[in-house]
Phi, psi and omega in degrees: 000318181295324180288328179290317178296320177296318178299322182292317177297322179296316181294320176301315182297320180292320177298317181294323178293319179297317180298316180301314183295314179299311179300322177298322174299319184284324176296322178293326177289324177297320182292313176300313172303316177300318176303315183291322172303314178293321179302308181292313184296322178297315178295326183265327183240302190304318183302312182289328182285314182301323180259010169057037175087001180239144178215133181262115177282126193286174170062041171088001181286167182283167181267119176270128181268128176238150181210162174265132182214125181051038174082356181251145178280112183247153180225100192053040178085007183250130183292125187262115179258336188212045177259117177213149181294106181278015181297316184288126187304314180303321176297315185294317177297325179295316180292328177299313191263011185309312179299326180289327177294333178299317180290333172291321178289329174300311177296323176297319179294326171299314179300316186292319179296317175303320179272001180060041179267088189303312186288329172295323180291316177292324177299320182274334185294323184300301180298325177308310178296317185296314178303322177300313182295327178291321191252346179306315179307336177290342181249005179268152178298140182257109179249107178250135177289129182279117178270175171285136185234159174274304182203166180245136176249129175268129187236134177230140174234137182210124169267112186271359175068108185304317192264359176276121188269331187264067179270143179263095184285338176296315178289324173304312178300315183295317183281333177288321178297320179298318184272331182048064180292148175284325179227126177242122180259122181244132176239158181055053177271110181290134182305326179296343183257007183300306186293328177295332180272311195281324184299317179288350184259007185302323183264019186304321188252035174049053173094348176282157183301136179262116180261130184230140171228122182240130176238141181243138166053107359274162174099316184058057183271155172211139172235127179240134187210161174276349182259146176308140183245131177241110176303145183256297186212177180271155172274134178239171178302321183267358182226080192269046187230126172273123188241128173222163170252132175256129181263095190258166181297344178255015179119169182284142169225152181268136172237121185241130183250112191242134177205088185282170172298145177281153191274017182240127002281173189306333180295341181272349185304311179308320183287321179293317177295326176295321178299319182294316182293314178304316179295319179300320179296312181293324178293315183300330180273357187258134187245352182267162176314129183222132172247127178237132181212161179152182170267106186271358173054033179200150186269170180284007175253013179264160177296321180300322178298311183292333175297313181294318187289345175295336186248331184232162172257146186263126186299315181298318181291331184276319191226353186274182184221136171088189184284335174070035182294137177233358185210140358272148183265339184288160180302318172225118188250116178276122179234137175301132182251115190272053171280134181299143180079356184255130180298147189277017163277353179278127186241151178236134185253132177246151185286179189281068182193123170294147183226005173223158175250115178228355174257133187222159164235120179248162175211160178275183182286353182280355185238163176234132180282141176242323181202159174208139180215150171250133182266108181280065181251138185258109181234009183104344177279161174267011179235149166268143174291149172240151187226133173222158169240126179233143175251139180278126178286146177286000000 
């Protein structure tokens, strides 16, 4: 009798534990779904209502006016679908990981459907569908009418990682020679690496002159081109853009190399956002053909991205395919983890697969996009290089 009672208690405890674990899974799914509901609703509605259509960009940026018109949230006449203050780390990291959260929702929906949790199914289905709406256009065929053009430029952007000493410059030379970009944007060029990068590229254009403009601190930018380069202005802490004029056979075009401070930890976010605002203001005032490229240190779900996209077009979004992840590219990428209260000697190791898109090539209305590719080459950098072809319209 005693043994039987003990067995019954054990069975009941086991059943209770299984029930607790199951309910714990469902509670976790409710929490994930609730956070995504909050994330999307806040981005689209609450922020605009609470601040009555006005938003102040910190650290000396201008005040950007937003208003409601015909039921749409407009920003200088432009519909805002995903503009939210990404200062707060939970909001920012959600934007970074949004494509991956979709897979979690898939698993959650399978659990909810199997358990016949109708309310949970509806609760998870909404953010599931919203994420599909956001990213589905990147997987649809891009059919562009071919306009009359003057000439086509091949553009490459590559962050070669300033602090990485064990770079494979032989591989860097090989893929640059293979691609032969007309305009090459380099970010994080260590002064000690200048000769290692430039000397192997002296014959990049088959005997024609190699034109180079290098800027140091902050950003350590370089622009390399087959066309003569005229520098425009200096880089400052709040203006993290290398600007040059390229004298091409079909006229002058502007080439801007952008690499703002990364917004991690959050105390750096105001400087990052100021860089974005200053760049947007400069773009708005520019009427000449412009190609902008670089490591933007932000994803395409950030407010900073939407600020730039208001004035320029993203080549990947217009003509590319897929999610376009470019970072991290190394086999094991050690990244500082900006959790509050944790010392920054704490490191987090990610597997061998990029999971965010932070490298971009933008162009003004003077151009037409023809192609976009990510080069999955391992050279020691934590970024993959990106290549695009854009044509100057007649």
